[in-house]
Legacy VTK file of the C-alpha trace (Angstrom):
# vtk DataFile Version 3.0
C-alpha trace
ASCII
DATASET POLYDATA
POINTS 695 float
137.604 93.714 -54.061
134.468 95.139 -55.682
131.396 95.386 -53.443
128.100 97.174 -52.964
126.705 98.913 -49.885
123.265 97.443 -49.150
122.443 99.426 -46.028
124.127 102.030 -43.879
123.605 103.581 -40.453
125.867 105.702 -38.303
129.079 103.717 -37.670
127.500 100.613 -39.203
127.497 99.320 -42.774
126.138 96.223 -44.517
128.046 95.318 -47.677
127.636 92.634 -50.342
130.469 90.937 -52.217
130.016 90.176 -55.948
129.124 86.487 -55.579
126.091 84.402 -54.641
127.613 82.913 -51.517
130.953 82.350 -49.783
132.549 79.117 -48.732
133.131 78.655 -44.998
136.840 79.283 -45.479
136.284 82.418 -47.562
133.898 83.821 -44.947
136.428 83.125 -42.175
139.240 84.739 -44.180
137.193 87.886 -44.898
136.055 88.190 -41.275
139.620 87.700 -40.014
140.819 90.409 -42.430
138.182 92.923 -41.328
138.782 92.346 -37.613
142.535 92.820 -38.041
142.042 96.601 -38.396
141.849 98.785 -35.295
139.372 101.066 -37.037
136.817 98.234 -37.247
135.219 97.501 -33.878
133.340 94.398 -35.023
132.524 92.483 -38.180
130.207 89.616 -39.026
130.342 87.800 -42.379
127.375 85.763 -43.649
128.484 83.040 -46.023
124.971 82.233 -47.320
124.383 85.722 -48.720
128.004 86.906 -49.180
127.155 89.860 -46.954
129.134 91.451 -44.153
128.035 93.784 -41.376
130.825 96.125 -40.308
130.772 98.233 -37.144
133.477 100.877 -37.254
134.920 103.776 -35.304
136.374 105.887 -38.092
135.408 107.702 -41.268
133.285 105.564 -43.627
135.742 106.210 -46.466
138.421 104.376 -44.506
136.168 101.320 -44.257
135.455 101.474 -47.988
139.184 101.619 -48.724
139.861 98.666 -46.362
137.310 96.492 -48.170
138.589 97.582 -51.581
142.109 96.408 -50.686
140.863 92.944 -49.692
141.807 89.876 -51.717
141.339 86.210 -50.822
144.727 85.416 -52.362
146.806 87.866 -50.325
145.383 87.482 -46.799
147.352 85.021 -44.666
145.212 83.450 -41.940
146.776 81.270 -39.188
145.752 77.630 -39.418
144.458 77.663 -35.844
141.929 80.382 -36.748
140.428 78.234 -39.504
140.739 75.058 -37.448
138.737 76.493 -34.560
136.060 78.236 -36.629
132.498 77.479 -35.523
130.965 78.627 -38.824
130.524 75.173 -40.376
129.076 73.808 -37.132
126.445 76.569 -36.975
125.491 76.050 -40.613
125.171 72.296 -40.054
122.778 72.674 -37.117
120.808 75.468 -38.777
120.242 73.183 -41.760
119.169 70.368 -39.442
116.668 72.624 -37.715
115.180 73.976 -40.948
115.023 70.508 -42.529
113.237 69.061 -39.491
110.586 71.814 -39.521
110.024 71.584 -43.301
109.731 67.782 -43.251
107.306 67.792 -40.324
104.851 70.280 -41.794
105.523 69.249 -45.390
104.380 65.683 -44.674
101.068 66.999 -43.349
100.454 68.952 -46.536
101.621 66.352 -49.067
101.327 62.795 -47.716
98.034 60.916 -47.337
96.882 60.125 -43.800
97.653 56.385 -43.953
101.254 57.011 -45.124
101.767 59.566 -42.351
100.572 56.996 -39.825
102.971 54.345 -41.163
105.751 56.969 -40.938
104.848 57.708 -37.300
104.859 53.990 -36.421
108.276 53.495 -38.018
109.745 56.522 -36.230
108.198 55.340 -32.960
110.514 52.319 -32.804
113.566 54.601 -32.614
112.201 56.201 -29.428
111.122 52.841 -28.032
114.684 51.576 -28.497
116.048 54.645 -26.716
113.714 53.975 -23.805
114.550 50.271 -23.620
118.258 51.055 -23.490
117.749 52.911 -20.206
116.222 49.738 -18.710
119.131 47.718 -20.086
121.471 50.070 -18.234
119.361 49.533 -15.094
118.286 53.163 -15.063
114.834 54.665 -15.524
115.335 57.891 -17.438
113.262 60.441 -19.331
113.780 58.508 -22.587
111.587 55.720 -21.176
108.775 58.183 -20.456
109.047 59.553 -23.989
108.832 56.044 -25.431
105.796 55.076 -23.325
103.995 58.353 -24.105
104.558 57.981 -27.872
103.560 54.311 -27.838
100.450 55.017 -25.747
99.405 57.792 -28.157
99.817 55.453 -31.152
97.925 52.600 -29.459
95.069 54.947 -28.603
94.931 56.070 -32.255
96.141 59.613 -31.602
98.803 59.709 -34.321
98.926 63.519 -34.461
99.898 63.697 -30.787
102.568 61.015 -31.259
103.956 62.893 -34.285
103.985 66.214 -32.416
105.800 64.678 -29.442
108.528 63.217 -31.683
108.849 66.488 -33.615
109.235 68.584 -30.466
111.673 66.066 -28.971
113.827 66.241 -32.097
113.759 70.054 -32.123
114.782 70.017 -28.449
117.626 67.568 -29.133
118.943 69.725 -31.999
118.789 72.957 -30.002
120.424 71.398 -26.941
123.179 69.749 -28.979
123.764 72.928 -30.983
124.017 75.126 -27.910
126.295 72.633 -26.160
128.683 72.321 -29.095
128.747 76.071 -29.745
129.505 76.788 -26.108
132.178 74.081 -25.909
133.777 75.297 -29.139
133.831 78.897 -27.891
135.490 77.721 -24.693
138.002 75.627 -26.641
138.902 78.589 -28.843
139.667 80.593 -25.702
141.891 77.766 -24.448
143.774 77.255 -27.716
147.487 77.893 -27.864
148.756 81.441 -28.144
152.527 81.102 -28.123
154.318 83.753 -30.181
157.994 82.936 -29.581
160.026 79.886 -28.596
163.674 79.091 -27.854
165.178 77.280 -30.855
168.312 75.195 -30.237
170.896 75.686 -32.992
174.578 74.798 -33.411
175.462 78.279 -32.133
173.205 78.012 -29.056
169.675 79.114 -28.230
167.860 81.674 -30.360
164.488 83.300 -29.690
162.340 82.669 -32.785
158.740 83.240 -33.827
156.750 80.051 -33.350
155.505 80.352 -36.944
159.099 79.825 -38.149
159.415 76.426 -36.462
159.193 73.309 -38.651
159.143 69.597 -37.918
162.607 68.378 -36.936
163.596 71.584 -35.142
164.708 71.379 -31.512
163.150 73.741 -28.985
163.973 74.292 -25.315
161.162 74.573 -22.766
161.888 75.638 -19.195
159.978 75.677 -15.942
156.665 77.516 -16.029
156.453 77.534 -19.841
153.970 75.807 -22.103
155.196 73.163 -24.551
154.399 74.778 -27.921
154.361 71.707 -30.195
153.876 67.972 -30.132
157.301 66.368 -29.990
159.761 63.898 -28.484
162.152 64.666 -25.639
165.790 64.718 -26.794
167.366 65.669 -23.492
166.508 66.912 -20.025
164.010 65.808 -17.430
160.921 67.609 -16.169
157.609 67.238 -14.397
154.914 68.101 -16.954
151.363 69.134 -16.100
149.045 67.542 -18.694
145.714 68.789 -17.312
144.883 70.489 -20.610
145.056 67.135 -22.397
144.004 64.534 -19.858
142.137 66.490 -17.191
144.541 65.077 -14.579
146.211 67.757 -12.482
149.077 65.576 -11.210
152.304 66.233 -13.127
154.092 63.336 -14.842
157.818 62.851 -15.335
159.147 63.246 -18.878
162.666 62.425 -20.033
164.623 61.444 -23.160
162.659 59.330 -25.638
159.206 60.176 -24.270
156.491 62.060 -26.164
155.176 65.449 -25.065
152.120 67.334 -26.301
151.356 70.923 -27.231
149.552 72.805 -24.493
151.066 70.915 -21.574
153.231 72.849 -19.108
156.630 72.241 -17.517
156.199 72.498 -13.732
159.776 71.601 -12.798
162.939 71.009 -14.786
163.841 71.664 -18.408
163.290 69.793 -21.685
164.755 69.906 -25.166
162.256 68.444 -27.623
162.374 67.657 -31.308
159.205 68.925 -32.981
157.015 66.301 -34.674
153.920 68.431 -35.388
153.391 72.176 -35.669
150.225 73.853 -36.986
147.100 71.814 -37.603
148.015 69.126 -35.089
144.436 68.806 -33.875
145.058 70.639 -30.640
141.612 72.293 -30.863
139.877 68.929 -31.285
141.750 67.554 -28.281
140.598 70.446 -26.101
137.000 70.025 -27.264
137.092 66.339 -26.385
138.578 67.073 -22.965
135.901 69.670 -22.197
133.029 67.490 -23.391
134.166 64.570 -21.269
134.978 66.639 -18.208
132.635 66.470 -15.227
133.928 69.954 -14.366
131.263 71.355 -16.688
128.594 70.507 -14.147
127.849 72.741 -11.196
126.384 71.086 -8.109
122.988 72.672 -8.869
123.155 71.300 -12.408
124.131 67.826 -11.186
121.402 67.954 -8.564
118.831 68.845 -11.228
119.944 65.954 -13.451
119.815 63.487 -10.566
116.380 64.761 -9.602
115.249 64.440 -13.221
116.123 60.742 -13.273
114.659 60.169 -9.801
111.308 61.637 -10.886
110.829 59.163 -13.754
109.522 56.274 -11.579
107.117 58.652 -9.830
105.751 59.873 -13.166
105.175 56.268 -14.235
103.547 55.535 -10.891
101.343 58.633 -11.170
100.156 57.571 -14.618
99.379 54.056 -13.378
97.493 55.313 -10.321
95.499 57.747 -12.498
94.440 54.912 -14.800
93.694 52.600 -11.858
91.278 55.029 -10.201
89.783 56.654 -13.292
89.995 53.807 -15.829
90.511 56.641 -18.270
93.444 56.128 -20.639
93.278 59.754 -21.790
93.885 61.052 -18.264
96.636 58.492 -17.658
98.244 59.492 -20.941
98.119 63.164 -19.902
100.433 62.365 -16.985
102.880 60.560 -19.271
102.897 63.449 -21.704
104.229 65.724 -18.986
107.398 65.092 -17.011
109.893 67.239 -15.161
112.954 65.403 -16.423
113.040 66.667 -19.997
112.981 70.345 -19.062
115.407 69.916 -16.154
117.923 68.069 -18.304
117.745 70.589 -21.108
117.511 73.956 -19.352
120.237 73.443 -16.755
123.222 72.535 -18.956
122.147 75.048 -21.599
122.097 77.776 -18.929
125.593 76.906 -17.735
127.160 76.590 -21.167
125.541 79.819 -22.338
126.960 81.592 -19.281
130.430 80.217 -20.081
130.052 81.470 -23.637
128.879 84.899 -22.451
131.830 85.136 -20.068
134.199 84.481 -22.981
132.846 87.598 -24.712
134.267 89.639 -21.817
137.672 87.963 -22.073
136.864 85.468 -19.307
137.575 81.778 -19.878
135.732 79.417 -17.524
136.583 75.715 -17.528
133.321 74.519 -16.004
130.003 75.414 -14.426
131.095 74.378 -10.952
133.577 77.247 -10.930
130.908 79.803 -11.780
128.950 78.442 -8.841
132.035 78.742 -6.626
132.504 82.390 -7.659
128.825 83.129 -6.982
129.014 81.616 -3.479
132.482 82.903 -2.519
132.861 85.189 0.501
136.684 85.437 0.369
138.901 86.618 -2.470
142.701 86.425 -2.246
144.629 88.732 -4.587
148.275 88.420 -5.542
150.015 91.810 -5.829
152.573 91.700 -8.629
150.887 91.385 -12.006
147.413 91.272 -10.464
146.877 94.437 -8.459
149.806 96.028 -10.248
149.973 96.524 -14.009
152.091 93.479 -14.889
154.250 95.942 -16.835
156.937 96.869 -14.309
159.862 98.956 -15.471
163.457 99.300 -14.340
163.965 102.725 -12.776
167.628 102.430 -11.841
170.434 99.942 -11.335
172.441 100.610 -8.161
175.923 99.141 -8.424
177.640 97.677 -5.355
180.859 96.741 -7.184
183.324 98.141 -9.709
181.283 97.062 -12.749
179.112 99.633 -14.480
175.338 99.770 -14.126
174.874 98.870 -17.799
177.162 95.826 -17.534
175.304 94.585 -14.465
171.956 95.104 -16.207
173.272 93.173 -19.214
174.271 90.212 -17.048
170.953 90.292 -15.154
169.009 90.328 -18.434
171.006 87.334 -19.644
169.734 85.333 -16.661
166.184 86.680 -16.661
165.373 86.301 -20.356
164.458 82.624 -20.040
161.748 82.975 -17.428
158.043 83.894 -17.564
157.674 86.639 -14.998
156.753 90.303 -15.362
159.797 91.453 -13.364
162.069 89.323 -15.562
160.512 90.909 -18.655
161.136 94.360 -17.174
164.873 93.649 -16.830
165.121 92.205 -20.338
163.162 95.092 -21.868
165.325 97.657 -20.077
168.503 96.089 -21.469
166.940 95.984 -24.924
166.009 99.662 -24.832
169.594 100.506 -23.943
170.923 98.348 -26.778
172.746 96.003 -24.391
173.378 92.676 -26.109
173.240 89.833 -23.627
174.395 86.723 -25.437
174.600 83.534 -23.389
177.213 84.290 -20.683
176.059 81.642 -18.261
175.855 77.897 -17.826
172.529 76.124 -17.223
170.177 78.202 -15.137
168.106 77.011 -12.206
164.807 78.677 -11.384
163.835 78.584 -7.696
160.075 79.156 -7.517
159.100 82.436 -5.796
162.737 83.151 -4.986
164.928 83.755 -8.016
167.512 82.320 -10.403
170.893 80.679 -9.849
173.580 80.045 -12.467
177.243 80.658 -13.256
178.719 83.582 -15.179
182.377 83.235 -16.123
182.716 80.424 -13.554
181.295 82.668 -10.822
178.103 81.602 -9.040
175.456 84.197 -9.840
172.080 84.600 -8.177
169.280 87.072 -8.775
166.023 87.416 -6.908
164.304 88.606 -3.751
165.903 89.776 -0.501
164.795 86.550 1.168
166.530 84.420 -1.473
169.684 86.417 -2.135
170.513 87.892 1.274
168.942 85.416 3.691
168.965 82.017 1.937
172.149 82.477 -0.095
173.937 84.430 2.658
175.184 87.068 0.228
177.402 89.707 1.849
176.958 93.434 1.383
180.282 95.239 0.813
181.236 97.217 3.947
181.743 100.462 2.079
178.306 100.153 0.442
176.111 99.480 3.487
174.959 103.073 3.731
173.794 102.945 0.114
172.042 99.640 0.805
170.254 100.989 3.873
169.014 104.055 1.995
167.588 102.280 -1.051
164.206 103.952 -1.825
161.224 102.018 -0.458
158.746 103.124 -3.126
160.297 100.647 -5.576
160.539 96.855 -5.556
164.112 95.593 -5.136
165.716 92.875 -7.263
169.107 91.766 -5.921
171.944 90.474 -8.116
175.027 88.853 -6.593
178.144 86.976 -7.754
180.410 84.743 -5.665
178.466 85.551 -2.512
178.932 89.344 -2.797
176.116 91.733 -3.687
176.780 93.227 -7.119
173.672 95.281 -7.768
170.179 96.192 -6.706
167.747 96.769 -9.564
164.956 99.176 -8.618
161.644 98.161 -10.198
158.661 100.448 -10.495
155.439 98.432 -10.491
152.538 100.899 -10.316
149.120 99.817 -9.166
146.354 99.530 -11.744
144.137 102.620 -11.869
140.944 100.589 -11.461
142.014 98.588 -8.382
140.439 100.807 -5.713
137.114 100.932 -7.599
137.164 97.173 -8.212
137.866 96.450 -4.532
134.921 98.640 -3.529
132.631 96.874 -6.033
133.747 93.438 -4.860
132.948 94.447 -1.302
129.506 95.629 -2.421
128.990 92.293 -4.192
129.278 90.461 -0.883
132.943 89.564 -0.429
133.494 89.707 3.328
137.243 89.065 3.135
139.382 90.794 0.482
142.994 89.758 1.053
146.257 90.798 -0.631
149.313 88.515 -0.549
152.773 89.308 -1.847
156.379 88.248 -1.596
157.401 91.904 -1.364
158.513 93.651 1.808
156.141 94.789 4.538
156.653 98.446 3.563
155.795 97.908 -0.107
152.823 95.688 0.741
151.441 98.191 3.248
151.697 101.014 0.712
149.883 99.089 -2.064
147.200 97.744 0.312
146.445 101.251 1.585
146.144 102.614 -1.959
143.842 99.734 -2.927
141.598 100.030 0.116
142.516 96.545 1.351
142.731 96.131 5.126
143.922 92.508 5.279
147.289 91.828 3.665
150.312 89.560 4.104
153.877 90.410 3.038
156.994 88.314 2.324
154.906 85.184 1.787
156.045 82.044 -0.023
153.888 79.920 -2.357
153.132 77.485 0.467
152.011 80.405 2.657
149.419 81.470 0.087
148.126 77.918 -0.288
148.143 77.502 3.512
145.952 80.573 3.970
143.471 79.262 1.392
143.321 75.851 3.074
142.785 77.394 6.529
140.033 79.673 5.228
138.266 76.723 3.614
138.599 74.718 6.835
136.827 77.611 8.600
133.876 77.130 6.265
134.623 79.984 3.883
134.319 79.794 0.091
137.628 81.054 -1.346
138.696 82.223 -4.783
142.322 83.049 -5.559
143.531 85.502 -8.218
147.151 85.358 -9.401
149.446 85.330 -12.407
152.735 83.671 -11.478
154.270 80.270 -10.956
154.376 80.986 -7.231
150.574 81.431 -7.216
149.945 77.963 -8.626
149.604 76.069 -5.289
147.028 78.586 -4.026
145.162 78.578 -7.351
144.920 74.808 -7.136
143.835 74.808 -3.466
141.040 77.384 -3.839
137.416 76.685 -4.691
138.012 78.592 -7.921
141.453 79.695 -9.101
141.548 82.738 -11.388
144.640 83.473 -13.496
145.568 86.645 -15.388
145.840 85.927 -19.124
149.324 87.458 -19.471
150.678 85.449 -16.543
152.730 82.272 -16.476
151.418 79.354 -18.536
151.420 77.028 -15.522
149.151 79.446 -13.655
146.724 79.554 -16.586
146.701 75.779 -16.903
146.105 75.123 -13.210
143.547 77.916 -12.857
139.849 77.174 -13.306
139.159 80.607 -14.787
141.300 83.014 -16.811
140.550 86.722 -17.118
141.914 89.309 -19.526
144.922 91.207 -18.250
143.782 94.618 -19.443
141.318 95.423 -16.644
140.414 93.930 -13.266
136.786 94.939 -13.858
136.578 91.407 -15.287
136.397 90.170 -11.695
133.280 92.244 -11.093
131.760 91.033 -14.373
132.589 87.429 -13.495
130.837 87.750 -10.137
127.777 89.266 -11.846
127.565 86.504 -14.467
127.989 83.820 -11.799
125.340 85.343 -9.525
122.836 85.806 -12.358
123.484 82.238 -13.547
122.681 80.756 -10.139
119.568 82.941 -10.022
118.528 81.714 -13.498
119.047 78.066 -12.573
116.884 78.440 -9.480
114.205 80.306 -11.457
114.241 77.605 -14.142
113.852 74.956 -11.473
110.833 76.642 -9.888
109.268 77.323 -13.302
109.681 73.735 -14.459
108.238 72.245 -11.305
105.344 74.720 -11.077
104.299 74.697 -14.746
104.512 70.941 -15.242
102.701 70.244 -11.980
99.863 72.462 -13.221
99.768 70.553 -16.538
99.542 67.214 -14.730
96.718 68.443 -12.485
94.785 69.835 -15.466
95.322 66.597 -17.381
94.136 64.372 -14.524
91.126 66.642 -14.082
90.262 66.065 -17.725
90.577 69.742 -18.628
93.574 69.293 -20.964
93.678 66.473 -23.533
96.992 64.565 -23.974
97.856 66.351 -27.247
97.500 69.767 -25.647
99.466 68.669 -22.562
102.254 67.342 -24.798
102.321 70.530 -26.862
102.408 72.807 -23.819
105.019 70.659 -22.063
107.388 70.365 -25.014
106.766 73.937 -26.098
107.560 75.245 -22.606
110.686 73.088 -22.486
111.984 74.560 -25.740
110.978 78.086 -24.692
112.820 77.643 -21.406
115.854 76.325 -23.256
115.823 79.274 -25.649
115.467 81.698 -22.743
118.414 79.997 -21.039
120.498 80.839 -24.111
119.896 84.593 -23.701
122.501 86.884 -22.166
122.619 87.246 -18.407
124.020 90.774 -18.363
122.240 93.790 -19.877
123.346 94.938 -23.332
124.799 98.210 -22.048
127.272 96.184 -19.953
129.239 95.312 -23.066
LINES 1 696
695 0 1 2 3 4 5 6 7 8 9 10 11 12 13 14 15 16 17 18 19 20 21 22 23 24 25 26 27 28 29 30 31 32 33 34 35 36 37 38 39 40 41 42 43 44 45 46 47 48 49 50 51 52 53 54 55 56 57 58 59 60 61 62 63 64 65 66 67 68 69 70 71 72 73 74 75 76 77 78 79 80 81 82 83 84 85 86 87 88 89 90 91 92 93 94 95 96 97 98 99 100 101 102 103 104 105 106 107 108 109 110 111 112 113 114 115 116 117 118 119 120 121 122 123 124 125 126 127 128 129 130 131 132 133 134 135 136 137 138 139 140 141 142 143 144 145 146 147 148 149 150 151 152 153 154 155 156 157 158 159 160 161 162 163 164 165 166 167 168 169 170 171 172 173 174 175 176 177 178 179 180 181 182 183 184 185 186 187 188 189 190 191 192 193 194 195 196 197 198 199 200 201 202 203 204 205 206 207 208 209 210 211 212 213 214 215 216 217 218 219 220 221 222 223 224 225 226 227 228 229 230 231 232 233 234 235 236 237 238 239 240 241 242 243 244 245 246 247 248 249 250 251 252 253 254 255 256 257 258 259 260 261 262 263 264 265 266 267 268 269 270 271 272 273 274 275 276 277 278 279 280 281 282 283 284 285 286 287 288 289 290 291 292 293 294 295 296 297 298 299 300 301 302 303 304 305 306 307 308 309 310 311 312 313 314 315 316 317 318 319 320 321 322 323 324 325 326 327 328 329 330 331 332 333 334 335 336 337 338 339 340 341 342 343 344 345 346 347 348 349 350 351 352 353 354 355 356 357 358 359 360 361 362 363 364 365 366 367 368 369 370 371 372 373 374 375 376 377 378 379 380 381 382 383 384 385 386 387 388 389 390 391 392 393 394 395 396 397 398 399 400 401 402 403 404 405 406 407 408 409 410 411 412 413 414 415 416 417 418 419 420 421 422 423 424 425 426 427 428 429 430 431 432 433 434 435 436 437 438 439 440 441 442 443 444 445 446 447 448 449 450 451 452 453 454 455 456 457 458 459 460 461 462 463 464 465 466 467 468 469 470 471 472 473 474 475 476 477 478 479 480 481 482 483 484 485 486 487 488 489 490 491 492 493 494 495 496 497 498 499 500 501 502 503 504 505 506 507 508 509 510 511 512 513 514 515 516 517 518 519 520 521 522 523 524 525 526 527 528 529 530 531 532 533 534 535 536 537 538 539 540 541 542 543 544 545 546 547 548 549 550 551 552 553 554 555 556 557 558 559 560 561 562 563 564 565 566 567 568 569 570 571 572 573 574 575 576 577 578 579 580 581 582 583 584 585 586 587 588 589 590 591 592 593 594 595 596 597 598 599 600 601 602 603 604 605 606 607 608 609 610 611 612 613 614 615 616 617 618 619 620 621 622 623 624 625 626 627 628 629 630 631 632 633 634 635 636 637 638 639 640 641 642 643 644 645 646 647 648 649 650 651 652 653 654 655 656 657 658 659 660 661 662 663 664 665 666 667 668 669 670 671 672 673 674 675 676 677 678 679 680 681 682 683 684 685 686 687 688 689 690 691 692 693 694
């Protein structure tokens, strides 16, 4: 692709493609192409000017070569990237904003006075209708005040004031709607599907395939804890499916043969075989957007309180205007009260603040499903941390396989991998990856597998009952026997590793030693969380007391619980809440789901089980636990901004009313200052909460 360099700084370049402008699709394709290279840290493409700003971390010649190789015809962009693009939305609202400003000031320059007045009168009826609808709904809202103020200005002959009020109201509506939709779309993009591989059912059995290879009519198998990747119809099996991502309802529903299932929902219990009816472009993004927009979860209690207060203040504003006219008999002073109300600013600034904070969080790899959860994080005094996959790296590795039978270590690892490959857990992935590295093929040896949450897996291999899992499940629950001649080996298994037990026909066959090192940043993060005001930092794990004690000591955590079950984690959260504490839970596995659901705000690790991510209220990137510190900062600053906005709105508008009643400010000036301050406050609420150097 030919191009020209328009401007260049150190590690930053602005280029221009040889065309007047780009289509939305072309701009998205070019931006996707640029961002696909590790050498390019960031890229922004402007479709109106066919320009692109590239921020890079390499030699400039490499960037030039990357752009030269670009071609619209050769770059393959996933449908979901184009489907979820916010470029067209931004252009639409930018055009609306510019058109509104040009029309407003253009009319003043071009149209005669009498035509402008007719125009104002005609536009007035739209606002009057909006106000009357609030009475029809038996609610006095800010729209009624707007209607009365505009009508009073027109009746008093002050057409310029009426026109300015309607102009500022329209600008405010556009900015609020734009910010809301942008924030919701950003959140929806974070929540969109990201499923790389699925189990395809063929005549020869199950095969692991890339999701991009699946077409309508294919049959895929979805097991417990996994997300359903496509819209489809159940062919066989029965399962409880969590449809919160589609309906907002957290209660799972039963699905069996003949029933429809939807992409993005999660199997909580059971197993389904579905025939795919829709793959890419099935409108999943639009469904998420609709769910978010309709969800009351977007409102924090402070936000809801502000909106309720806004509506409650409307009658008092009307009463204040009436009393002012009654005592002063001065319509100008009475009109000054109507021109200023608290409701407009409260209703605009609060939701914009929350949605902007959600958007900002997404830039740090944090997905927040609603403002109430940011408030919960800001107010929390207790944080409960799962160990495996949360405090540890979620990339455990197999150190050694200790055989307790005549079969070789490699054969036992092969059989264990055959069982583990179907399930979404970091330890299961470690076993499968270890077998893969050794070149051990583990074709289907077993019958149907059963996953016992937080315990392990049960199945049959060559007609022998096989189980794999924790000590509690294999040795205690299943009553597996340890061979007499191997008890010394069993008793001397090294404690620095996690132990995964594999048994067949009630006899221990192997112990797989798993190394699961703690994340490097954990100790620092724990210290920062303590500095941020968390009084109780708790670690919970299903591992042994010795392993838990070791990890807790390394992390600087004094309160920990070992060998806990899912119900134990949820029970602790419920007890803490009953004691009046605000609790957030951080986890990544299926066994964390009850506690995530019970907490004031559940936080899931992005690489964890799909069911955990669906149930959780917040998802953080798996790469670094510093996200928890960032999340707390954003939440705290958001609550501070909301309170500041509240005080500013009340103080400033009260001053305007007093000055208006005193006759110091005319209605037009009051209206301009009120609406101008409302927009300014809204724009300020859209700014970042964290300093630039944070990113």
